[in-house]
C-alpha positions in Angstrom: -18.8 -1.8 -68.0 -21.2 0.6 -66.9 -22.2 -2.4 -64.4 -18.4 -2.4 -63.2 -18.4 1.4 -62.5 -21.7 1.2 -60.7 -20.5 -1.3 -58.4 -17.1 0.3 -58.0 -19.0 3.7 -56.6 -21.0 1.5 -54.2 -17.8 -0.2 -52.9 -16.2 3.5 -52.4 -19.3 4.8 -51.1 -19.4 1.9 -48.2 -15.6 2.0 -47.8 -15.9 5.9 -47.1 -19.0 5.2 -44.8 -16.7 2.3 -42.9 -14.0 5.1 -42.4 -16.3 7.8 -41.4 -18.0 5.7 -38.7 -14.3 4.2 -37.3 -13.2 7.7 -37.4 -16.3 9.0 -35.1 -15.9 6.1 -32.7 -12.2 7.2 -32.4 -13.0 10.5 -31.5 -15.7 10.0 -28.8 -13.4 7.5 -27.4 -11.5 10.5 -25.7 -12.7 10.9 -22.1 -14.6 14.2 -21.2 -12.2 14.9 -18.4 -9.9 16.1 -20.9 -12.1 18.7 -21.5 -13.0 20.0 -18.0 -9.4 21.3 -17.3 -10.5 24.8 -16.9 -9.9 26.1 -13.1 -11.2 29.1 -11.5 -14.0 29.9 -13.6 -16.5 32.9 -12.9 -19.8 34.2 -14.3 -18.2 37.5 -14.0 -16.7 39.1 -16.8 -14.6 41.7 -14.9 -11.0 41.7 -14.8 -9.1 42.6 -12.4 -11.7 41.8 -9.5 -11.4 40.9 -5.9 -12.6 37.8 -4.7 -13.3 36.6 -0.8 -10.2 34.4 0.3 -10.0 32.3 3.4 -7.3 33.1 5.7 -4.7 30.5 7.1 -5.1 29.1 10.5 -1.7 29.5 12.5 -0.5 26.1 13.8 0.1 25.5 17.3 2.6 23.1 19.0 0.8 20.0 20.2 2.0 16.8 21.6 4.4 14.6 19.7 5.0 17.3 17.3 9.2 17.3 16.3 10.7 20.5 16.4 14.0 21.7 14.6 15.3 24.1 17.0 18.2 26.3 16.0 20.1 28.8 18.2 23.0 31.4 17.1 25.0 33.1 19.9 28.9 34.4 20.2 29.4 30.8 22.0 30.1 28.5 19.1 30.7 25.5 21.5 27.7 25.9 23.1 25.7 26.5 19.3 27.1 22.9 18.5 25.6 21.7 21.5 22.1 23.1 21.0 21.9 22.5 17.3 22.9 18.8 17.8 19.6 17.4 17.3 19.3 19.3 13.9 22.6 18.4 12.4 22.3 14.5 13.4 20.0 12.1 11.9 18.4 8.6 12.6 18.1 6.3 9.8 15.0 5.1 8.5 14.0 1.9 7.1 13.0 1.7 3.3 9.3 2.2 3.0 7.1 -0.6 1.4 6.9 0.2 -2.6 8.9 3.2 -2.2 12.3 4.3 -2.6 15.4 3.5 -0.6 16.2 4.3 3.0 16.7 8.1 4.0 17.1 9.9 7.4 15.2 12.2 10.0 17.0 14.4 11.7 16.4 13.7 15.9 14.8 17.1 16.5 13.4 18.2 19.7 10.4 15.9 20.4 7.2 17.3 22.4 6.4 14.5 25.1 2.9 13.6 26.8 3.4 16.8 29.1 3.8 19.4 26.3 7.3 20.0 27.0 10.5 19.6 25.1 14.5 19.0 26.7 17.5 21.0 26.0 20.9 21.4 27.2 21.5 24.2 29.5 17.8 24.9 30.0 16.2 21.6 30.7 12.5 21.1 30.3 10.3 23.8 28.8 6.7 23.7 28.4 5.7 24.7 24.6 2.1 23.0 24.4 -0.6 25.1 22.6 2.3 27.9 21.7 2.8 29.2 18.0 6.2 29.1 16.8 7.1 32.8 17.3 5.8 32.4 20.8 7.8 29.5 21.4 11.1 31.0 19.7 10.8 33.9 22.4 10.2 31.8 25.4 13.2 29.6 24.4 15.2 32.8 23.4 14.4 34.3 27.3 15.5 30.9 28.8 19.1 30.5 26.8 19.3 34.2 27.5 20.2 33.5 31.0 23.1 31.3 30.0 24.5 32.8 26.5 24.7 36.3 25.5 22.6 37.5 22.7 21.2 34.4 21.3 18.8 34.2 18.4 16.5 31.0 18.2 14.6 29.9 15.3 11.9 26.9 15.5 9.9 25.1 12.8 8.2 21.8 12.6 9.9 18.9 11.1 6.8 16.3 10.9 4.1 18.2 9.7 2.9 16.5 6.3 -0.1 16.1 3.9 -0.9 13.1 1.7 -1.9 13.2 -2.1 -4.0 10.2 -3.2 -6.0 9.0 -6.7 -5.7 10.8 -10.3 -2.2 12.8 -9.5 0.9 12.6 -11.4 2.7 12.0 -8.2 1.0 10.5 -5.1 2.6 10.3 -1.8 3.4 11.7 1.4 5.2 15.5 1.1 6.5 17.7 3.9 4.4 20.6 4.9 6.3 23.6 5.1 4.3 26.2 6.8 0.8 27.3 7.4 0.7 29.5 4.0 0.7 26.1 1.9 -2.2 26.3 -0.6 -4.5 23.5 -2.1 -3.2 24.9 -5.4 0.7 24.6 -4.2 -0.1 21.1 -2.7 -1.1 19.7 -6.3 1.6 21.3 -8.1 3.9 19.6 -5.6 2.3 16.6 -6.5 2.7 17.2 -10.7 -0.7 18.4 -11.1 -3.8 16.1 -11.7 -4.3 13.6 -14.8 -6.8 14.2 -17.2 -9.1 11.4 -16.0 -9.4 13.2 -12.7 -12.5 14.8 -11.4 -11.2 18.6 -10.5 -14.9 19.6 -9.5 -15.0 17.3 -6.4 -11.8 17.0 -4.4 -11.8 15.2 -1.0 -10.3 16.8 1.7 -9.8 14.3 4.9 -8.9 16.6 8.2 -8.4 15.5 11.4 -10.2 17.9 13.5 -11.0 18.0 17.3 -10.3 14.1 17.5 -12.9 13.5 14.5 -11.9 12.8 11.0 -13.6 15.7 8.9 -14.5 15.1 5.1 -14.8 18.0 2.8 -15.2 18.6 -0.7 -13.4 21.3 -3.0 -14.4 22.1 -6.8 -11.5 23.8 -8.4 -13.5 24.9 -11.4 -14.9 27.4 -9.7 -13.3 30.7 -8.0 -15.3 29.8 -4.9 -12.2 27.6 -4.0 -10.2 30.4 -2.6 -12.9 31.0 0.1 -13.0 27.2 1.1 -11.9 26.4 4.5 -9.8 23.6 2.9 -7.8 26.0 0.8 -4.6 26.3 3.2 -3.7 22.7 3.9 -3.1 21.9 7.4 -0.7 19.3 9.0 -2.4 15.4 8.3 -4.6 16.5 5.6 -5.3 13.8 2.9 -6.2 14.9 -0.8 -8.0 12.3 -2.6 -8.3 13.0 -6.4 -11.2 10.7 -7.6 -11.1 9.3 -11.4 -13.4 11.2 -13.5 -14.8 7.6 -14.8 -14.4 4.4 -13.4 -11.5 2.2 -15.0 -13.6 -0.7 -15.3 -16.5 1.1 -16.9 -14.1 3.0 -19.3 -12.7 -0.4 -20.2 -16.3 -2.0 -20.9 -17.0 0.8 -23.1 -13.8 0.4 -25.0 -14.8 -3.0 -25.7 -18.0 -2.4 -26.8 -16.9 0.3 -29.4 -14.1 -2.1 -30.5 -17.2 -4.7 -30.8 -19.2 -2.1 -33.0 -16.4 -1.3 -35.2 -16.0 -5.3 -35.8 -19.4 -5.6 -36.7 -19.5 -2.8 -39.2 -16.4 -4.2 -40.9 -17.7 -7.5 -41.2 -21.3 -6.2 -42.6 -19.5 -4.3 -44.9 -17.1 -6.9 -46.3 -20.1 -9.2 -46.4 -22.0 -6.5 -48.6 -18.8 -5.8 -50.9 -18.5 -9.8 -51.4 -22.1 -9.8 -52.4 -21.6 -7.0 -55.0 -18.6 -9.0 -56.6 -19.9 -12.5 -56.5 -23.7 -12.9 -56.6 
């Protein structure tokens, strides 16, 4: 009997050690990225505090822009003619890998000469103007044929793209110049647990070239970054914290180690009972 109890204690000890080993491997299988999700960190413990922030750059109308121009006046029939391009849409084909077909309002396209063509007032040069400047120019032109018109203009084709470790990747409409990187990522459903928050890549078209920059969301310096405000055509790429292939390989190695430990333990137990 003493030998039996002695062997039983040894078996229980070995089983406990095996359980501890498997639990440790399971805990270490968590990706480090799940522990790196604290945004906007700082060494200063003082709150509230003021920090330097970047300023949004005002967009100017350029060639191939598509403008939504809404005109309001006391003449209902004239309003309907001028706003025809905003109300009526063109059918769009289904995109590969995406949802079904949709529609795109016709709008007023800026041609290669920097002009748009509108009823009653003909061609108007708007290249290089901000939206408020273009609104005032169009209003003054329409005022010659309509009484007390009100004009509102917005971009219809401005957009940004989110790729990589976001919960919802895709192309999104850019509403205005004050859309921040934080808001853009919120629109994309935030980042996944495997996302690298310390090194987001921003690809921006600037002066005829592609400019590539990085942003660190873990530091409050992000607010002063020139990429904090999203611009038309920006591509936001979020890299994974660890490569999927290496993650899979590490998982296989852990499983192999657990399997070897299990077989070794069973052999030891068998040796106790059958020798």
